[in-house]
C-alpha positions as CSV (number, residue, x, y, z in Angstrom):
1,M,-12.1,5.2,1.3
2,P,-10.1,2.5,-0.5
3,K,-6.7,1.7,0.9
4,K,-3.8,2.9,-1.3
5,K,-2.0,0.1,-3.0
6,T,1.7,-0.6,-2.5
7,F,4.0,-0.6,-5.5
8,A,4.0,-4.4,-5.6
9,Q,0.2,-4.6,-5.5
10,A,-0.1,-2.0,-8.2
11,L,2.4,-3.8,-10.4
12,G,0.6,-7.1,-9.8
13,R,-2.7,-5.6,-10.8
14,L,-1.2,-4.1,-13.9
15,E,-0.1,-7.6,-14.9
16,E,-3.6,-8.9,-14.3
17,I,-5.0,-6.1,-16.5
18,S,-2.6,-6.8,-19.2
19,S,-3.7,-10.5,-19.3
20,A,-7.4,-9.5,-19.3
21,V,-7.0,-7.0,-22.1
22,E,-5.2,-9.6,-24.2
23,D,-8.1,-12.0,-23.7
24,T,-10.4,-11.8,-26.7
25,K,-13.4,-12.4,-24.5
26,T,-13.0,-9.1,-22.7
27,S,-15.5,-6.6,-24.0
28,L,-14.6,-3.2,-25.4
29,E,-16.4,-1.5,-22.4
30,D,-14.5,-3.6,-19.9
31,S,-11.2,-3.0,-21.8
32,L,-11.8,0.7,-21.5
33,K,-12.4,0.4,-17.8
34,L,-9.3,-1.6,-17.4
35,Y,-7.3,0.9,-19.4
36,K,-8.5,3.7,-17.1
37,E,-7.5,1.7,-14.0
38,S,-4.1,0.9,-15.6
39,A,-3.4,4.6,-16.2
40,E,-4.1,5.3,-12.5
41,L,-1.9,2.4,-11.4
42,F,0.9,3.5,-13.8
43,A,0.8,6.9,-12.2
44,L,1.0,5.4,-8.7
45,C,4.0,3.2,-9.8
46,N,5.7,6.1,-11.4
47,A,5.3,8.3,-8.3
48,S,6.7,5.5,-6.1
49,L,9.7,5.1,-8.4
50,N,10.3,8.9,-8.4
51,A,10.1,9.0,-4.6
52,A,12.6,6.1,-4.3
53,E,15.0,7.8,-6.7
54,A,14.8,11.0,-4.7
55,E,15.4,9.1,-1.5
56,I,18.5,7.4,-3.0
57,A,19.8,10.8,-4.1
58,V,19.5,12.1,-0.6
59,I,21.3,9.0,0.7
60,R,24.0,9.4,-1.9
61,R,24.3,13.2,-1.1
62,A,24.6,12.5,2.6
63,R,27.4,9.9,2.0
64,S,29.5,11.9,-0.4
65,G,28.6,15.5,0.4
66,E,27.2,16.1,-3.0
67,V,24.6,14.5,-5.2
68,E,26.1,12.0,-7.6
69,K,24.4,12.0,-11.0
70,G,24.2,9.1,-13.4
71,P,22.9,5.5,-13.2
72,F,22.6,3.8,-9.8
73,N,25.5,1.5,-9.0
74,T,23.9,-1.7,-7.6
75,H,27.3,-3.0,-6.5
76,E,28.0,0.0,-4.3
77,V,27.5,-0.6,-0.5
């Protein structure tokens, strides 16, 4: 069973795929395979970001007593 990629690994692989698809020497068949792989990697990255957002909401809820909605304040400690 293949090891699950980390967010950083998935993002790095997406960058590699982007470069490969832009290369005019990549065949249509290979481009389609890369597109499928990129869709799976995108789903993994999206799930990771959603999980991080949920964790931040829990942390913010614990600190203030209620969930704070809106953009994350990167200057808040």
